[in-house]
PATILO-110125 format. One record per residue: residue number from 1; residue in one letter; chain; z, y, x of N, C-alpha, C in turn. Coordinates in nm, 4 decimals, decimal comma. Atoms other than C-alpha are relative to their C-alpha. Example, Ala and Ser with C-alpha at 12.3 -4.5 7.8 and 13.67 -1.06 7.14 Angstrom:
<sites>
segu = 1&lumpa = A&vexse = A&n_pz = 0,0000&n_py = -0,1190&n_px = 0,0890&ca_pz = 0,7800&ca_py = -0,4500&ca_px = 1,2300&c_pz = 0,0000&c_py = 0,1200&c_px = 0,0900
segu = 2&lumpa = S&vexse = A&n_pz = -0,0060&n_py = -0,1190&n_px = -0,0820&ca_pz = 0,7140&ca_py = -0,1060&ca_px = 1,3670&c_pz = 0,0730&c_py = 0,1090&c_px = -0,0770
</sites>
This chain:
<sites>
segu = 1&lumpa = M&vexse = A&n_pz = 0,0839&n_py = -0,0411&n_px = -0,1101&ca_pz = 1,0640&ca_py = -9,1536&ca_px = 0,9300&c_pz = -0,1402&c_py = 0,0354&c_px = -0,0481
segu = 2&lumpa = L&vexse = A&n_pz = 0,1341&n_py = -0,0259&n_px = 0,0512&ca_pz = 0,7361&ca_py = -9,1675&ca_px = 0,7378&c_pz = -0,0056&c_py = 0,1342&c_px = -0,0717
segu = 3&lumpa = I&vexse = A&n_pz = -0,0028&n_py = -0,1278&n_px = 0,0711&ca_pz = 0,8351&ca_py = -8,8713&ca_px = 0,5215&c_pz = 0,0015&c_py = 0,1149&c_px = 0,0996
segu = 4&lumpa = R&vexse = A&n_pz = -0,0059&n_py = -0,1054&n_px = -0,1009&ca_pz = 0,9233&ca_py = -8,6595&ca_px = 0,8226&c_pz = -0,1359&c_py = 0,0173&c_px = 0,0666
segu = 5&lumpa = F&vexse = A&n_pz = 0,1315&n_py = -0,0053&n_px = -0,0636&ca_pz = 0,5884&ca_py = -8,7438&ca_px = 0,9867&c_pz = -0,1009&c_py = 0,0674&c_px = -0,0918
segu = 6&lumpa = S&vexse = A&n_pz = 0,0924&n_py = -0,0604&n_px = 0,0962&ca_pz = 0,3971&ca_py = -8,6457&ca_px = 0,6695&c_pz = 0,0204&c_py = 0,1499&c_px = -0,0096
segu = 7&lumpa = V&vexse = A&n_pz = -0,0284&n_py = -0,1429&n_px = 0,0083&ca_pz = 0,5716&ca_py = -8,3095&ca_px = 0,6503&c_pz = -0,0531&c_py = 0,0715&c_px = 0,1227
segu = 8&lumpa = V&vexse = A&n_pz = 0,0500&n_py = -0,0605&n_px = -0,1233&ca_pz = 0,4874&ca_py = -8,2348&ca_px = 1,0130&c_pz = -0,1518&c_py = 0,0094&c_px = -0,0038
segu = 9&lumpa = L&vexse = A&n_pz = 0,1459&n_py = -0,0038&n_px = 0,0096&ca_pz = 0,1225&ca_py = -8,3238&ca_px = 0,9514&c_pz = -0,0475&c_py = 0,1108&c_px = -0,0920
segu = 10&lumpa = V&vexse = A&n_pz = 0,0387&n_py = -0,1051&n_px = 0,0939&ca_pz = 0,0981&ca_py = -8,0923&ca_px = 0,6527&c_pz = 0,0225&c_py = 0,1372&c_px = 0,0619
segu = 11&lumpa = L&vexse = A&n_pz = -0,0279&n_py = -0,1282&n_px = -0,0625&ca_pz = 0,2631&ca_py = -7,8057&ca_px = 0,8388&c_pz = -0,0955&c_py = 0,0289&c_px = 0,1140
segu = 12&lumpa = A&vexse = A&n_pz = 0,0901&n_py = -0,0209&n_px = -0,1126&ca_pz = 0,0488&ca_py = -7,8540&ca_px = 1,1475&c_pz = -0,1404&c_py = 0,0315&c_px = -0,0477
segu = 13&lumpa = S&vexse = A&n_pz = 0,1351&n_py = -0,0266&n_px = 0,0473&ca_pz = -0,2734&ca_py = -7,8634&ca_px = 0,9482&c_pz = -0,0101&c_py = 0,1387&c_px = -0,0625
segu = 14&lumpa = G&vexse = A&n_pz = 0,0013&n_py = -0,1329&n_px = 0,0589&ca_pz = -0,1768&ca_py = -7,5383&ca_px = 0,7713&c_pz = -0,0083&c_py = 0,1108&c_px = 0,1033
segu = 15&lumpa = L&vexse = A&n_pz = 0,0027&n_py = -0,1019&n_px = -0,1045&ca_pz = -0,1531&ca_py = -7,3546&ca_px = 1,1034&c_pz = -0,1348&c_py = 0,0116&c_px = 0,0687
segu = 16&lumpa = A&vexse = A&n_pz = 0,1288&n_py = -0,0023&n_px = -0,0685&ca_pz = -0,5016&ca_py = -7,4381&ca_px = 1,2243&c_pz = -0,0957&c_py = 0,0961&c_px = -0,0695
segu = 17&lumpa = V&vexse = A&n_pz = 0,1020&n_py = -0,0892&n_px = 0,0538&ca_pz = -0,7815&ca_py = -7,1855&ca_px = 1,1807&c_pz = -0,1331&c_py = -0,0717&c_px = 0,0105
segu = 18&lumpa = S&vexse = A&n_pz = 0,1291&n_py = 0,0679&n_px = -0,0024&ca_pz = -1,1162&ca_py = -7,3310&ca_px = 1,0816&c_pz = -0,0976&c_py = 0,0771&c_px = 0,0872
segu = 19&lumpa = P&vexse = A&n_pz = 0,0975&n_py = -0,0682&n_px = -0,0860&ca_pz = -1,4105&ca_py = -7,2531&ca_px = 1,3130&c_pz = -0,0706&c_py = 0,1150&c_px = -0,0703
segu = 20&lumpa = A&vexse = A&n_pz = 0,0683&n_py = -0,1077&n_px = 0,0723&ca_pz = -1,5822&ca_py = -7,0434&ca_px = 1,0417&c_pz = 0,0877&c_py = 0,1247&c_px = -0,0045
segu = 21&lumpa = F&vexse = A&n_pz = -0,0896&n_py = -0,1153&n_px = 0,0046&ca_pz = -1,2752&ca_py = -6,8198&ca_px = 1,0126&c_pz = 0,0157&c_py = 0,0613&c_px = 0,1381
segu = 22&lumpa = A&vexse = A&n_pz = -0,0154&n_py = -0,0508&n_px = -0,1354&ca_pz = -1,2394&ca_py = -6,7892&ca_px = 1,3912&c_pz = -0,1225&c_py = 0,0797&c_px = 0,0433
segu = 23&lumpa = E&vexse = A&n_pz = 0,1235&n_py = -0,0693&n_px = -0,0364&ca_pz = -1,6048&ca_py = -6,6772&ca_px = 1,4215&c_pz = -0,0234&c_py = 0,1232&c_px = -0,0857
segu = 24&lumpa = G&vexse = A&n_pz = 0,0172&n_py = -0,1133&n_px = 0,0891&ca_pz = -1,5897&ca_py = -6,4360&ca_px = 1,1307&c_pz = -0,0881&c_py = -0,0340&c_px = -0,1190
segu = 25&lumpa = L&vexse = A&n_pz = 0,0771&n_py = 0,0179&n_px = 0,1223&ca_pz = -1,7208&ca_py = -6,4315&ca_px = 0,7762&c_pz = -0,0588&c_py = 0,1339&c_px = -0,0398
segu = 26&lumpa = K&vexse = A&n_pz = 0,0665&n_py = -0,1235&n_px = 0,0411&ca_pz = -1,9737&ca_py = -6,1753&ca_px = 0,6596&c_pz = 0,0162&c_py = 0,0186&c_px = -0,1501
segu = 27&lumpa = Y&vexse = A&n_pz = -0,0192&n_py = -0,0354&n_px = 0,1400&ca_pz = -1,9028&ca_py = -6,0001&ca_px = 0,3293&c_pz = -0,0919&c_py = 0,1157&c_px = -0,0363
segu = 28&lumpa = V&vexse = A&n_pz = 0,0752&n_py = -0,1111&n_px = 0,0579&ca_pz = -2,1235&ca_py = -5,7774&ca_px = 0,1138&c_pz = 0,0748&c_py = 0,0387&c_px = -0,1272
segu = 29&lumpa = C&vexse = A&n_pz = -0,0822&n_py = -0,0480&n_px = 0,1103&ca_pz = -1,9376&ca_py = -5,5610&ca_px = -0,1359&c_pz = -0,0843&c_py = 0,0704&c_px = -0,1059
segu = 30&lumpa = G&vexse = A&n_pz = 0,0673&n_py = -0,0633&n_px = 0,1117&ca_pz = -2,0317&ca_py = -5,4171&ca_px = -0,4720&c_pz = -0,0393&c_py = 0,1443&c_px = 0,0248
segu = 31&lumpa = D&vexse = A&n_pz = 0,0326&n_py = -0,1396&n_px = -0,0319&ca_pz = -2,0298&ca_py = -5,0633&ca_px = -0,3288&c_pz = -0,0920&c_py = 0,0102&c_px = 0,1212
segu = 32&lumpa = K&vexse = A&n_pz = 0,0955&n_py = 0,0094&n_px = -0,1125&ca_pz = -2,2791&ca_py = -5,1744&ca_px = -0,0567&c_pz = 0,0668&c_py = -0,0031&c_px = 0,1376
segu = 33&lumpa = T&vexse = A&n_pz = -0,0690&n_py = 0,0167&n_px = -0,1280&ca_pz = -2,0113&ca_py = -5,1970&ca_px = 0,2143&c_pz = -0,0295&c_py = -0,1393&c_px = 0,0522
segu = 34&lumpa = E&vexse = A&n_pz = 0,0186&n_py = 0,1293&n_px = -0,0658&ca_pz = -2,0900&ca_py = -5,4760&ca_px = 0,4607&c_pz = 0,0985&c_py = -0,0081&c_px = 0,1148
segu = 35&lumpa = L&vexse = A&n_pz = -0,0995&n_py = 0,0164&n_px = -0,1054&ca_pz = -1,8266&ca_py = -5,6150&ca_px = 0,6928&c_pz = 0,0081&c_py = -0,1456&c_px = 0,0431
segu = 36&lumpa = T&vexse = A&n_pz = -0,0316&n_py = 0,1333&n_px = -0,0500&ca_pz = -1,7320&ca_py = -5,9128&ca_px = 0,9027&c_pz = 0,1509&c_py = -0,0079&c_px = 0,0155
segu = 37&lumpa = A&vexse = A&n_pz = -0,1446&n_py = 0,0214&n_px = -0,0089&ca_pz = -1,3781&ca_py = -6,0476&ca_px = 0,8713&c_pz = 0,0266&c_py = -0,1229&c_px = 0,0856
segu = 38&lumpa = T&vexse = A&n_pz = -0,0417&n_py = 0,1102&n_px = -0,0862&ca_pz = -1,2263&ca_py = -6,2634&ca_px = 1,1431&c_pz = 0,1493&c_py = -0,0184&c_px = -0,0203
segu = 39&lumpa = F&vexse = A&n_pz = -0,1383&n_py = 0,0290&n_px = 0,0337&ca_pz = -0,8986&ca_py = -6,4329&ca_px = 1,0566&c_pz = 0,0696&c_py = -0,0720&c_px = 0,1144
segu = 40&lumpa = H&vexse = A&n_pz = -0,0818&n_py = 0,0581&n_px = -0,1065&ca_pz = -0,6215&ca_py = -6,5274&ca_px = 1,3001&c_pz = 0,1289&c_py = -0,0537&c_px = -0,0614
segu = 41&lumpa = S&vexse = A&n_pz = -0,1188&n_py = 0,0623&n_px = 0,0579&ca_pz = -0,3268&ca_py = -6,7562&ca_px = 1,2313&c_pz = 0,1289&c_py = 0,0313&c_px = 0,0742
segu = 42&lumpa = D&vexse = A&n_pz = -0,1231&n_py = -0,0197&n_px = -0,0756&ca_pz = -0,0805&ca_py = -6,6623&ca_px = 1,5044&c_pz = -0,0067&c_py = 0,1257&c_px = 0,0840
segu = 43&lumpa = P&vexse = A&n_pz = -0,0576&n_py = -0,0198&n_px = 0,1323&ca_pz = 0,0181&ca_py = -6,4041&ca_px = 1,4094&c_pz = -0,1102&c_py = 0,0157&c_px = -0,1045
segu = 44&lumpa = G&vexse = A&n_pz = 0,0964&n_py = -0,0114&n_px = 0,1080&ca_pz = -0,1539&ca_py = -6,3936&ca_px = 1,0723&c_pz = -0,0563&c_py = 0,1411&c_px = -0,0092
segu = 45&lumpa = S&vexse = A&n_pz = 0,0636&n_py = -0,1306&n_px = 0,0083&ca_pz = -0,4057&ca_py = -6,1097&ca_px = 1,0707&c_pz = -0,1484&c_py = -0,0173&c_px = -0,0287
segu = 46&lumpa = A&vexse = A&n_pz = 0,1445&n_py = -0,0014&n_px = 0,0219&ca_pz = -0,7626&ca_py = -6,0151&ca_px = 0,9843&c_pz = -0,0576&c_py = 0,1208&c_px = 0,0724
segu = 47&lumpa = D&vexse = A&n_pz = 0,0744&n_py = -0,1082&n_px = -0,0632&ca_pz = -0,9982&ca_py = -5,8098&ca_px = 1,1990&c_pz = -0,1204&c_py = 0,0286&c_px = -0,0879
segu = 48&lumpa = L&vexse = A&n_pz = 0,1136&n_py = -0,0402&n_px = 0,0821&ca_pz = -1,2465&ca_py = -5,6171&ca_px = 0,9837&c_pz = -0,0896&c_py = 0,0903&c_px = 0,0825
segu = 49&lumpa = V&vexse = A&n_pz = 0,0991&n_py = -0,0808&n_px = -0,0697&ca_pz = -1,5638&ca_py = -5,4809&ca_px = 1,1435&c_pz = -0,1018&c_py = 0,0436&c_px = -0,1041
segu = 50&lumpa = F&vexse = A&n_pz = 0,0895&n_py = -0,0542&n_px = 0,1008&ca_pz = -1,7659&ca_py = -5,2529&ca_px = 0,9174&c_pz = -0,1379&c_py = 0,0217&c_px = 0,0602
segu = 51&lumpa = H&vexse = A&n_pz = 0,1372&n_py = -0,0113&n_px = -0,0490&ca_pz = -2,1437&ca_py = -5,2773&ca_px = 0,9653&c_pz = -0,0501&c_py = 0,1428&c_px = -0,0207
segu = 52&lumpa = G&vexse = A&n_pz = 0,0576&n_py = -0,1334&n_px = 0,0118&ca_pz = -2,3312&ca_py = -4,9532&ca_px = 1,0239&c_pz = 0,0925&c_py = 0,1110&c_px = 0,0455
segu = 53&lumpa = S&vexse = A&n_pz = -0,0932&n_py = -0,1007&n_px = -0,0538&ca_pz = -2,0307&ca_py = -4,7769&ca_px = 1,1754&c_pz = 0,0766&c_py = -0,0638&c_px = 0,1150
segu = 54&lumpa = N&vexse = A&n_pz = -0,0829&n_py = 0,0513&n_px = -0,1102&ca_pz = -1,7964&ca_py = -4,8132&ca_px = 1,4683&c_pz = 0,1406&c_py = -0,0333&c_px = -0,0469
segu = 55&lumpa = E&vexse = A&n_pz = -0,1350&n_py = 0,0192&n_px = 0,0528&ca_pz = -1,5004&ca_py = -4,8707&ca_px = 1,2372&c_pz = 0,0432&c_py = -0,1461&c_px = 0,0103
segu = 56&lumpa = R&vexse = A&n_pz = -0,0647&n_py = 0,1311&n_px = -0,0108&ca_pz = -1,2725&ca_py = -5,1662&ca_px = 1,3117&c_pz = 0,1445&c_py = 0,0160&c_px = -0,0420
segu = 57&lumpa = L&vexse = A&n_pz = -0,1402&n_py = -0,0006&n_px = 0,0427&ca_pz = -0,9394&ca_py = -5,2462&ca_px = 1,1509&c_pz = 0,0604&c_py = -0,1370&c_px = 0,0242
segu = 58&lumpa = T&vexse = A&n_pz = -0,0757&n_py = 0,1244&n_px = -0,0046&ca_pz = -0,6789&ca_py = -5,5101&ca_px = 1,2193&c_pz = 0,1124&c_py = 0,0139&c_px = -0,1006
segu = 59&lumpa = L&vexse = A&n_pz = -0,1002&n_py = -0,0027&n_px = 0,1056&ca_pz = -0,4670&ca_py = -5,5832&ca_px = 0,9147&c_pz = 0,0914&c_py = -0,1213&c_px = 0,0132
segu = 60&lumpa = P&vexse = A&n_pz = -0,0914&n_py = 0,1147&n_px = -0,0043&ca_pz = -0,1534&ca_py = -5,7994&ca_px = 0,9303&c_pz = 0,0002&c_py = -0,0728&c_px = -0,1342
segu = 61&lumpa = Q&vexse = A&n_pz = -0,0109&n_py = 0,0784&n_px = 0,1223&ca_pz = -0,1173&ca_py = -6,0806&ca_px = 0,6790&c_pz = 0,1321&c_py = 0,0345&c_px = -0,0677
segu = 62&lumpa = V&vexse = A&n_pz = -0,1196&n_py = -0,0316&n_px = 0,0772&ca_pz = 0,1288&ca_py = -5,9983&ca_px = 0,4016&c_pz = 0,0174&c_py = -0,1044&c_px = -0,1095
segu = 63&lumpa = L&vexse = A&n_pz = -0,0338&n_py = 0,0981&n_px = 0,1017&ca_pz = 0,2978&ca_py = -6,2040&ca_px = 0,1320&c_pz = -0,0963&c_py = 0,0057&c_px = -0,1177
segu = 64&lumpa = S&vexse = A&n_pz = 0,0917&n_py = 0,0101&n_px = 0,1128&ca_pz = 0,0665&ca_py = -6,3261&ca_px = -0,1439&c_pz = 0,0305&c_py = -0,1261&c_px = -0,0779
segu = 65&lumpa = A&vexse = A&n_pz = -0,0211&n_py = 0,1180&n_px = 0,0838&ca_pz = 0,1195&ca_py = -6,5587&ca_px = -0,4380&c_pz = -0,1288&c_py = -0,0795&c_px = -0,0154
segu = 66&lumpa = D&vexse = A&n_pz = 0,1293&n_py = 0,0648&n_px = 0,0185&ca_pz = -0,2531&ca_py = -6,6388&ca_px = -0,4472&c_pz = -0,1004&c_py = 0,0587&c_px = 0,0981
segu = 67&lumpa = G&vexse = A&n_pz = 0,0994&n_py = -0,0470&n_px = -0,0957&ca_pz = -0,5175&ca_py = -6,6179&ca_px = -0,1747&c_pz = 0,0631&c_py = 0,0502&c_px = 0,1282
segu = 68&lumpa = G&vexse = A&n_pz = -0,0458&n_py = -0,0583&n_px = -0,1260&ca_pz = -0,4904&ca_py = -6,4497&ca_px = 0,1640&c_pz = -0,0046&c_py = 0,1507&c_px = -0,0115
segu = 69&lumpa = R&vexse = A&n_pz = -0,0087&n_py = -0,1447&n_px = 0,0173&ca_pz = -0,3760&ca_py = -6,0891&ca_px = 0,1619&c_pz = 0,0354&c_py = 0,0650&c_px = 0,1334
segu = 70&lumpa = Y&vexse = A&n_pz = -0,0170&n_py = -0,0708&n_px = -0,1265&ca_pz = -0,4000&ca_py = -5,8518&ca_px = 0,4582&c_pz = 0,0061&c_py = 0,1482&c_px = -0,0329
segu = 71&lumpa = A&vexse = A&n_pz = -0,0166&n_py = -0,1391&n_px = 0,0400&ca_pz = -0,2757&ca_py = -5,4939&ca_px = 0,4324&c_pz = 0,0757&c_py = 0,0811&c_px = 0,1033
segu = 72&lumpa = A&vexse = A&n_pz = -0,0713&n_py = -0,0984&n_px = -0,0814&ca_pz = -0,1646&ca_py = -5,1861&ca_px = 0,6224&c_pz = -0,0345&c_py = 0,1375&c_px = -0,0559
segu = 73&lumpa = A&vexse = A&n_pz = 0,0168&n_py = -0,1362&n_px = 0,0538&ca_pz = -0,1156&ca_py = -4,8281&ca_px = 0,5026&c_pz = -0,0709&c_py = -0,0077&c_px = -0,1350
segu = 74&lumpa = S&vexse = A&n_pz = 0,0687&n_py = -0,0035&n_px = 0,1298&ca_pz = -0,3685&ca_py = -4,7655&ca_px = 0,2222&c_pz = -0,1196&c_py = -0,0946&c_px = -0,0062
segu = 75&lumpa = T&vexse = A&n_pz = 0,1113&n_py = 0,0957&n_px = -0,0030&ca_pz = -0,6078&ca_py = -5,0504&ca_px = 0,3124&c_pz = 0,0514&c_py = -0,1405&c_px = -0,0266
segu = 76&lumpa = E&vexse = A&n_pz = -0,0358&n_py = 0,1380&n_px = 0,0316&ca_pz = -0,5920&ca_py = -5,4005&ca_px = 0,1659&c_pz = -0,1281&c_py = -0,0826&c_px = -0,0106
segu = 77&lumpa = F&vexse = A&n_pz = 0,1102&n_py = 0,0954&n_px = 0,0112&ca_pz = -0,8273&ca_py = -5,6976&ca_px = 0,2020&c_pz = 0,0613&c_py = -0,1294&c_px = -0,0508
segu = 78&lumpa = W&vexse = A&n_pz = -0,0637&n_py = 0,1128&n_px = 0,0667&ca_pz = -0,7363&ca_py = -5,9774&ca_px = -0,0395&c_pz = -0,1068&c_py = -0,1023&c_px = -0,0324
segu = 79&lumpa = I&vexse = A&n_pz = 0,1025&n_py = 0,1023&n_px = 0,0201&ca_pz = -0,9402&ca_py = -6,2970&ca_px = -0,0245&c_pz = 0,0501&c_py = -0,1085&c_px = -0,0944
segu = 80&lumpa = K&vexse = A&n_pz = -0,0260&n_py = 0,1122&n_px = 0,0905&ca_pz = -0,9556&ca_py = -6,5648&ca_px = -0,2935&c_pz = -0,1307&c_py = -0,0775&c_px = -0,0097
segu = 81&lumpa = G&vexse = A&n_pz = 0,1235&n_py = 0,0792&n_px = 0,0000&ca_pz = -1,2153&ca_py = -6,8373&ca_px = -0,2416&c_pz = -0,1111&c_py = 0,0724&c_px = 0,0733
segu = 82&lumpa = N&vexse = A&n_pz = 0,1152&n_py = -0,0657&n_px = -0,0623&ca_pz = -1,5571&ca_py = -6,6847&ca_px = -0,1701&c_pz = -0,0040&c_py = 0,1501&c_px = -0,0262
segu = 83&lumpa = E&vexse = A&n_pz = -0,0030&n_py = -0,1422&n_px = 0,0319&ca_pz = -1,4578&ca_py = -6,3396&ca_px = -0,2951&c_pz = 0,1197&c_py = 0,0676&c_px = 0,0651
segu = 84&lumpa = A&vexse = A&n_pz = -0,1095&n_py = -0,0805&n_px = -0,0532&ca_pz = -1,2414&ca_py = -6,0612&ca_px = -0,1638&c_pz = -0,0008&c_py = 0,1339&c_px = -0,0720
segu = 85&lumpa = T&vexse = A&n_pz = -0,0102&n_py = -0,1354&n_px = 0,0511&ca_pz = -1,1167&ca_py = -5,7295&ca_px = -0,2918&c_pz = 0,0381&c_py = 0,0900&c_px = 0,1166
segu = 86&lumpa = L&vexse = A&n_pz = -0,0259&n_py = -0,0972&n_px = -0,1049&ca_pz = -1,1334&ca_py = -5,4400&ca_px = -0,0472&c_pz = 0,0483&c_py = 0,1282&c_px = -0,0668
segu = 87&lumpa = T&vexse = A&n_pz = -0,0566&n_py = -0,1231&n_px = 0,0525&ca_pz = -0,9081&ca_py = -5,1475&ca_px = -0,1333&c_pz = 0,0234&c_py = 0,0944&c_px = 0,1165
segu = 88&lumpa = R&vexse = A&n_pz = -0,0174&n_py = -0,1035&n_px = -0,1022&ca_pz = -0,9208&ca_py = -4,8280&ca_px = 0,0718&c_pz = 0,0390&c_py = 0,1273&c_px = -0,0728
segu = 89&lumpa = G&vexse = A&n_pz = -0,0492&n_py = -0,1148&n_px = 0,0758&ca_pz = -0,7049&ca_py = -4,5530&ca_px = -0,0723&c_pz = -0,0127&c_py = -0,0283&c_px = -0,1485
segu = 90&lumpa = E&vexse = A&n_pz = 0,0203&n_py = 0,0162&n_px = 0,1441&ca_pz = -0,8069&ca_py = -4,5108&ca_px = -0,4364&c_pz = -0,1254&c_py = -0,0809&c_px = -0,0324
segu = 91&lumpa = S&vexse = A&n_pz = 0,1259&n_py = 0,0710&n_px = 0,0196&ca_pz = -1,1374&ca_py = -4,6979&ca_px = -0,3881&c_pz = 0,0205&c_py = -0,1508&c_px = 0,0098
segu = 92&lumpa = R&vexse = A&n_pz = -0,0114&n_py = 0,1464&n_px = 0,0018&ca_pz = -1,1614&ca_py = -5,0684&ca_px = -0,4770&c_pz = -0,1363&c_py = -0,0597&c_px = -0,0303
segu = 93&lumpa = T&vexse = A&n_pz = 0,1276&n_py = 0,0671&n_px = 0,0217&ca_pz = -1,4637&ca_py = -5,2993&ca_px = -0,4524&c_pz = 0,0160&c_py = -0,1506&c_px = 0,0207
segu = 94&lumpa = T&vexse = A&n_pz = -0,0012&n_py = 0,1453&n_px = -0,0145&ca_pz = -1,5298&ca_py = -5,6722&ca_px = -0,4847&c_pz = -0,1076&c_py = -0,0389&c_px = 0,1009
segu = 95&lumpa = C&vexse = A&n_pz = 0,0908&n_py = 0,0432&n_px = -0,1056&ca_pz = -1,6920&ca_py = -5,8453&ca_px = -0,1876&c_pz = -0,0209&c_py = -0,1508&c_px = -0,0096
segu = 96&lumpa = K&vexse = A&n_pz = 0,0305&n_py = 0,1439&n_px = -0,0006&ca_pz = -1,8617&ca_py = -6,1861&ca_px = -0,1532&c_pz = -0,0565&c_py = -0,0383&c_px = 0,1359
segu = 97&lumpa = H&vexse = A&n_pz = 0,0614&n_py = 0,0510&n_px = -0,1240&ca_pz = -1,9514&ca_py = -6,3988&ca_px = 0,1463&c_pz = -0,0828&c_py = -0,1212&c_px = -0,0303
</sites>
């Protein structure tokens, strides 16, 4: 019974979204792109709002061996710790929050 309870606790804690992620994290990228990323757990997705433009993207979460990866068409936002890689077509830049 104790083992089953522990597994449920681990799974439940993995589904929760921290308040910082729910409010959005601001990123500044090497190519001067600035954006705010808001992460959602159900379903897994990231809303990207690009500063200085009206552009908004919602990217679904996709399989990743390391970090959180969100992608659709030719756009990918891959977070690992305090850094992220933003890929748009052939352009790739590193972002930090």
